[in-house]
MILO-177098 format. One record per residue (C-alpha): residue in three letters; chain; x, y, z. Coordinates in Angstrom, 3 decimals. Layout:
- ala:A:X:Y:Z
...
This chain:
- met:A:0.000:0.000:0.000
- thr:A:1.314:3.432:-0.923
- val:A:1.219:6.040:1.819
- thr:A:0.982:9.730:0.967
- tyr:A:1.697:12.620:3.329
- ser:A:0.229:16.084:3.455
- lys:A:2.579:19.027:2.789
- pro:A:2.971:19.968:6.489
- leu:A:3.845:16.356:7.360
- arg:A:6.384:16.146:4.514
- arg:A:7.981:19.342:5.834
- tyr:A:8.082:17.765:9.311
- trp:A:9.994:14.722:8.042
- trp:A:12.335:16.992:6.094
- leu:A:13.175:18.848:9.322
- ile:A:13.831:15.559:11.126
- gly:A:16.174:14.529:8.334
- leu:A:18.018:17.848:8.596
- leu:A:18.399:17.460:12.374
- ile:A:19.778:13.938:11.962
- ala:A:22.279:15.205:9.405
- leu:A:23.385:18.031:11.707
- met:A:23.760:15.607:14.610
- gly:A:25.921:13.433:12.405
- leu:A:28.131:16.399:11.549
- ser:A:28.395:17.304:15.230
- gly:A:29.458:13.759:16.049
- cys:A:32.114:13.902:13.352
- arg:A:33.490:17.120:14.822
- gln:A:33.814:15.500:18.231
- gln:A:35.733:12.595:16.724
- thr:A:38.059:14.755:14.614
- thr:A:41.486:13.207:14.389
- val:A:44.160:15.446:15.875
- lys:A:47.193:16.034:13.719
- pro:A:50.427:15.173:15.577
- pro:A:53.473:17.474:15.359
- lys:A:55.405:17.126:12.106
- gln:A:58.731:16.483:13.779
- ala:A:59.603:13.191:15.457
- pro:A:60.061:13.323:19.246
- ser:A:63.659:13.901:20.311
- gly:A:65.538:14.514:23.542
- phe:A:63.379:12.165:25.607
- val:A:65.766:9.194:25.441
- val:A:68.612:9.072:27.968
- thr:A:72.001:9.325:26.246
- thr:A:74.342:9.411:29.258
- asn:A:75.918:6.329:30.827
- tyr:A:76.645:7.462:34.364
- ala:A:74.933:4.598:36.195
- ala:A:76.930:1.662:34.845
- asp:A:78.416:0.896:38.267
- ser:A:75.016:0.576:39.973
- lys:A:73.475:-2.176:37.852
- gln:A:73.172:-4.552:40.794
- gln:A:71.377:-2.028:43.029
- arg:A:68.922:-0.995:40.334
- gln:A:68.159:-4.613:39.430
- arg:A:67.382:-5.388:43.069
- leu:A:65.169:-2.313:43.180
- ala:A:63.331:-3.311:39.995
- asn:A:62.864:-6.830:41.363
- phe:A:61.313:-5.485:44.563
- ile:A:58.930:-3.204:42.660
- lys:A:57.794:-6.130:40.499
- arg:A:57.422:-8.346:43.555
- gly:A:55.928:-5.920:46.062
- leu:A:54.161:-3.090:44.223
- leu:A:53.358:-4.038:40.633
- thr:A:49.986:-5.589:39.770
- lys:A:48.104:-6.116:36.533
- gln:A:46.067:-2.943:37.107
- gly:A:48.870:-0.648:38.236
- leu:A:51.197:-0.157:41.193
- tyr:A:50.310:-0.013:44.873
- thr:A:50.940:3.339:46.556
- asn:A:52.353:1.524:49.608
- tyr:A:53.638:-1.995:50.137
- leu:A:51.273:-2.496:53.099
- asp:A:47.550:-1.962:52.627
- thr:A:45.521:0.328:54.890
- ala:A:42.259:-0.586:56.604
- lys:A:40.799:2.886:56.117
- arg:A:41.164:5.224:53.148
- thr:A:41.620:8.966:53.427
- thr:A:40.050:11.465:51.062
- ala:A:43.064:13.762:50.871
- thr:A:45.774:11.334:49.777
- ala:A:46.108:7.858:48.325
- ser:A:47.398:5.153:50.650
- gly:A:47.867:1.418:50.935
- his:A:46.884:-0.508:47.836
- glu:A:45.248:2.429:46.110
- met:A:46.872:3.195:42.763
- leu:A:48.101:6.429:41.206
- ser:A:48.376:7.215:37.511
- glu:A:51.597:8.981:38.524
- ser:A:53.121:5.585:39.366
- ser:A:51.937:4.009:36.113
- gly:A:53.505:6.840:34.116
- met:A:56.811:6.350:35.900
- trp:A:56.708:2.586:35.316
- leu:A:56.021:3.167:31.614
- gln:A:59.073:5.440:31.525
- tyr:A:61.165:2.617:32.989
- leu:A:59.809:0.095:30.460
- ala:A:60.592:2.457:27.566
- thr:A:64.086:3.224:28.874
- thr:A:64.896:-0.476:29.238
- his:A:63.391:-1.359:25.831
- gln:A:60.781:-3.728:27.228
- trp:A:58.520:-3.052:24.261
- ala:A:55.888:-5.770:24.644
- gln:A:55.554:-5.097:28.377
- phe:A:55.208:-1.379:27.637
- arg:A:52.381:-1.916:25.163
- gln:A:50.540:-4.278:27.491
- phe:A:50.958:-2.043:30.548
- tyr:A:49.853:1.047:28.633
- arg:A:46.676:-0.738:27.544
- gln:A:46.046:-1.628:31.170
- thr:A:46.818:1.917:32.322
- lys:A:44.024:3.158:30.082
- thr:A:41.652:0.497:31.416
- thr:A:42.436:1.442:35.020
- phe:A:42.664:5.223:34.825
- asp:A:41.155:6.582:31.603
- glu:A:38.384:9.076:32.278
- lys:A:37.088:10.781:29.117
- gly:A:40.534:11.129:27.585
- leu:A:42.260:12.167:30.811
- phe:A:43.917:9.897:33.353
- ser:A:42.205:9.856:36.739
- tyr:A:44.904:10.590:39.279
- arg:A:43.761:7.804:41.616
- tyr:A:41.999:4.431:41.632
- asp:A:40.958:2.191:44.521
- pro:A:40.831:-1.493:43.479
- arg:A:38.989:-2.355:46.700
- thr:A:35.955:-0.224:45.868
- lys:A:36.672:0.139:42.131
- lys:A:36.406:3.898:42.611
- arg:A:38.081:6.008:39.945
- tyr:A:38.439:9.631:41.034
- ser:A:36.913:12.238:38.723
- val:A:39.930:14.551:38.660
- asn:A:43.227:14.182:36.866
- ala:A:46.620:15.691:37.726
- thr:A:48.137:17.431:34.726
- leu:A:51.693:16.321:35.465
- asp:A:50.568:12.687:35.640
- asp:A:49.003:12.927:32.173
- leu:A:52.173:14.568:30.875
- arg:A:54.263:11.749:32.402
- val:A:52.313:9.149:30.448
- ile:A:52.444:11.207:27.255
- arg:A:56.204:11.632:27.701
- ala:A:56.575:7.859:28.087
- leu:A:54.723:7.376:24.778
- leu:A:57.090:9.831:23.084
- thr:A:60.101:8.103:24.660
- tyr:A:58.893:4.766:23.287
- asp:A:58.614:6.144:19.752
- glu:A:61.937:7.968:19.902
- ala:A:63.773:4.928:21.270
- arg:A:62.210:2.551:18.721
- gln:A:62.225:5.099:15.894
- thr:A:58.552:4.371:15.240
- thr:A:55.327:6.358:15.021
- his:A:53.393:3.788:17.064
- tyr:A:52.149:6.257:19.707
- arg:A:52.501:9.605:17.912
- gln:A:48.764:9.889:17.240
- glu:A:47.800:8.655:20.693
- ala:A:50.133:11.147:22.377
- ala:A:48.807:14.022:20.251
- gln:A:45.194:13.067:20.981
- arg:A:45.835:12.973:24.711
- tyr:A:47.696:16.275:24.655
- gln:A:44.756:17.805:22.763
- thr:A:42.414:16.696:25.559
- leu:A:44.690:18.483:28.029
- ala:A:44.661:21.558:25.777
- gln:A:40.859:21.604:26.065
- thr:A:40.792:21.109:29.837
- thr:A:43.927:21.795:31.902
- ile:A:46.076:23.708:29.404
- lys:A:43.309:25.829:27.896
- asn:A:44.682:28.831:25.995
- gly:A:48.104:27.779:27.253
- his:A:47.119:28.318:30.897
- leu:A:48.374:25.128:32.522
- val:A:46.503:24.291:35.741
- asp:A:46.669:21.432:38.229
- tyr:A:43.551:19.442:37.370
- tyr:A:40.188:19.135:35.643
- asp:A:37.090:17.492:37.122
- val:A:35.267:15.476:34.449
- gln:A:32.065:15.388:36.535
- ser:A:31.725:19.085:37.351
- his:A:33.501:20.130:34.130
- lys:A:35.545:22.628:36.137
- ala:A:39.286:23.198:36.053
- ala:A:41.590:24.499:38.760
- thr:A:42.912:28.049:38.497
- thr:A:46.190:27.273:40.254
- ala:A:49.277:25.846:38.582
- ser:A:51.902:23.972:40.590
- leu:A:55.228:24.985:39.074
- ala:A:56.357:21.346:39.324
- tyr:A:53.705:20.529:36.705
- phe:A:55.396:22.584:33.966
- asp:A:57.097:19.750:32.068
- met:A:58.548:22.181:29.551
- gln:A:60.255:19.586:27.361
- thr:A:57.006:17.718:26.718
- leu:A:55.010:20.934:26.367
- lys:A:57.495:22.298:23.841
- tyr:A:57.102:19.243:21.614
- phe:A:53.401:20.023:21.160
- glu:A:53.601:23.818:21.283
- gln:A:55.812:24.670:18.302
- glu:A:53.522:24.152:15.304
- thr:A:51.726:27.508:15.211
- lys:A:52.340:31.064:16.367
- ser:A:49.681:30.749:19.082
- asp:A:51.290:27.494:20.275
- arg:A:54.683:29.176:20.539
- gln:A:53.157:32.118:22.377
- ala:A:51.541:29.724:24.864
- tyr:A:54.876:27.998:25.484
- his:A:56.630:31.353:25.934
- lys:A:54.006:32.443:28.471
- gln:A:54.376:29.174:30.394
- leu:A:58.138:29.619:30.518
- ile:A:57.753:33.196:31.787
- val:A:55.392:31.994:34.535
- leu:A:57.767:29.198:35.523
- lys:A:60.894:31.355:35.617
- gly:A:59.006:34.149:37.364
- gly:A:58.600:31.923:40.414
- tyr:A:62.308:32.186:41.264
- leu:A:62.664:33.004:44.970
- gly:A:66.054:34.729:44.727
- asp:A:69.758:33.988:44.937
- val:A:69.728:33.529:48.730
- phe:A:67.357:30.565:48.405
- pro:A:67.465:29.700:44.693
- leu:A:64.385:27.512:44.393
- tyr:A:60.958:28.362:42.972
- ala:A:57.558:29.158:44.459
- lys:A:55.166:26.278:44.953
- ser:A:52.453:27.517:42.588
- tyr:A:51.033:30.308:40.454
- gln:A:47.463:31.633:40.544
- trp:A:46.335:32.594:37.041
- thr:A:43.334:34.670:38.175
- thr:A:45.432:37.041:40.304
- ala:A:48.811:36.591:38.567
- thr:A:50.462:35.877:41.924
- tyr:A:52.788:33.215:43.284
- ser:A:52.196:31.191:46.427
- ser:A:54.153:32.047:49.561
- gly:A:53.491:28.606:51.045
- asn:A:56.144:26.138:52.146
- leu:A:57.859:23.976:49.562
- asn:A:57.647:20.212:49.271
- thr:A:61.222:19.361:48.262
- ser:A:60.222:16.699:45.735
- glu:A:57.999:19.197:43.929
- ala:A:60.697:21.880:44.127
- leu:A:63.227:19.498:42.564
- glu:A:60.781:18.436:39.840
- thr:A:60.673:22.126:38.915
- leu:A:64.478:22.310:38.755
- leu:A:64.587:19.133:36.651
- his:A:62.139:20.541:34.121
- leu:A:64.290:23.672:33.838
- ala:A:67.483:21.621:33.495
- glu:A:65.930:19.591:30.668
- ile:A:65.545:22.745:28.577
- lys:A:68.907:24.220:29.679
- gln:A:67.294:26.949:31.798
- leu:A:68.555:25.969:35.263
- lys:A:70.258:28.819:37.100
- ala:A:73.855:28.384:38.296
- thr:A:72.727:29.468:41.781
- ser:A:70.235:26.583:41.919
- arg:A:72.904:24.142:40.801
- arg:A:75.366:25.330:43.468
- trp:A:72.704:25.083:46.187
- leu:A:71.886:21.522:45.147
- ile:A:75.570:20.514:45.082
- gln:A:75.926:21.807:48.651
- arg:A:72.890:19.874:49.877
- val:A:73.966:16.603:48.246
- thr:A:77.582:16.961:49.384
- lys:A:76.546:17.700:52.982
- arg:A:73.770:15.086:52.893
- asp:A:71.305:17.580:54.338
- leu:A:68.652:17.786:51.617
- ala:A:65.560:18.188:53.805
- asn:A:62.008:17.186:52.905
- gly:A:60.529:20.690:53.108
- tyr:A:61.515:24.361:53.195
- thr:A:59.946:27.764:53.756
- thr:A:60.293:30.286:50.945
- ser:A:63.121:31.926:52.908
- gly:A:65.083:28.671:52.950
- thr:A:64.663:27.415:56.499
- val:A:63.816:23.737:56.963
- ser:A:60.091:23.176:57.498
- val:A:60.106:19.364:57.281
- gly:A:63.162:17.469:58.469
- gly:A:64.444:14.078:57.419
- glu:A:65.689:12.929:54.044
- ser:A:64.205:11.050:51.109
- ala:A:65.698:8.772:48.476
- ala:A:63.311:10.360:45.967
- asn:A:64.837:13.781:46.559
- tyr:A:68.388:12.516:46.077
- ala:A:67.207:10.666:42.961
- leu:A:65.713:13.866:41.545
- ala:A:68.975:15.660:42.329
- ala:A:70.828:12.913:40.445
- ala:A:68.536:13.336:37.438
- ile:A:69.199:17.087:37.462
- phe:A:72.973:16.550:37.535
- ala:A:72.674:14.051:34.682
- gln:A:70.868:16.670:32.599
- leu:A:73.741:19.043:33.361
- his:A:76.265:16.339:32.327
- asp:A:77.730:16.490:35.837
- arg:A:78.793:12.880:36.298
- lys:A:80.564:13.481:39.619
- his:A:77.565:14.888:41.439
- tyr:A:75.142:12.507:39.707
- gln:A:77.037:9.582:41.207
- leu:A:77.280:11.291:44.596
- ala:A:73.519:11.833:44.657
- met:A:72.888:8.202:43.671
- lys:A:75.163:7.026:46.495
- asn:A:72.750:8.746:48.850
- val:A:69.867:6.923:47.155
- trp:A:71.494:3.503:47.534
- arg:A:72.377:4.326:51.143
- leu:A:68.623:4.240:51.804
- gln:A:68.013:0.950:49.960
- val:A:67.012:-2.018:52.141
- asp:A:69.782:-4.616:52.118
- gln:A:68.378:-7.500:54.163
- ala:A:67.970:-10.787:52.331
- asp:A:65.350:-12.019:54.819
- ser:A:63.232:-8.860:54.550
- ala:A:60.039:-8.800:52.500
- ile:A:61.104:-5.419:51.119
- asp:A:64.725:-6.341:50.368
- gly:A:66.001:-4.230:47.489
- gly:A:63.304:-1.615:47.942
- ile:A:63.495:1.923:49.257
- gly:A:61.749:2.005:52.605
- asp:A:61.815:1.229:56.311
- ala:A:62.812:-2.396:56.932
- lys:A:61.258:-2.384:60.427
- thr:A:57.844:-0.955:59.624
- lys:A:57.796:-2.050:55.951
- gln:A:56.687:1.479:55.089
- val:A:57.322:1.826:51.360
- tyr:A:56.178:4.537:48.949
- ser:A:55.847:3.887:45.225
- tyr:A:56.966:7.430:44.378
- ser:A:60.336:7.031:46.121
- asn:A:60.982:3.638:44.562
- leu:A:60.001:4.623:41.029
- thr:A:61.843:7.948:41.145
- ala:A:64.976:6.134:42.307
- leu:A:64.555:3.475:39.616
- asn:A:64.277:5.960:36.758
- ala:A:67.179:8.040:38.077
- ala:A:69.316:4.880:38.052
- phe:A:69.267:4.732:34.238
- tyr:A:71.131:7.932:33.353
């Protein structure tokens, strides 16, 4: 049977067809393929060979991480689990995308290609949240937090670039570009790098931790157009503008974009050294900062926290901080102080064959172990 429609009804169906077509076009726009940078990644692969005499220590460390922290889903934050979780920080067998990014860096550096590909697939399964990496996942409750941490995303992206540079492939070029583009739409909008983006509330932070400015990775993606280069230049100005002065030659903790002011809060030494490392990687580290770091490593008094005037706010020492210092010296091609810093790392390695955490960085008595310290030490041991 043939059905005929009146003119108003035909117009109605025509409008529906037009709406469907427009929806299709909208969907295509959302799935637009991002064009990766024309140039191949370079400068991400370690070219020094300063750690040849510490192969045994780093192998024992890697063995402990595989035995005590690594799982199929990711890496435990601590060796021992915790009965109760805290909202503020991850603990126990919760997992951080930060740790997965650092493990991927290790796999790329050591040319464990198949393991890298498998672990990256799993990293996406565990942490991917609308194109960003959730900063934290709890395997006990299967809770994936709705916020990312920009530096953690950049760590993973850097690992992808390291893989391609080391293998001389384009395997992850598109993936890295796509993930950077998601950051550019959320936490690096208009070049304004901020700490995080919440995928549920669709709100971004307005503060930028200076430790998050991974300038080498940012530069790779921000050189194609004039606006890209302007964004990179602005980021570099913000980073360098946080310098606290020659008396205490470190950098402010963070920058507030809305007021164009720097934080006067105390410094976490690991974050402060991440900032110095990012500057060293692009040959922008001040000589005053280098001299200060040499003094601290030589005297073995690199504390865990400082005020902005340079007095110690948190005592004690950390293998992670000495490892970051070693990485900085390696970037400066300072073999002598690289090896001195790594000696301080290995001094804090557990050397007890009957201990469950033998080979790891931690407290043999309490079995208190942090993934960040172990992974930072491991990656520093390959310069």
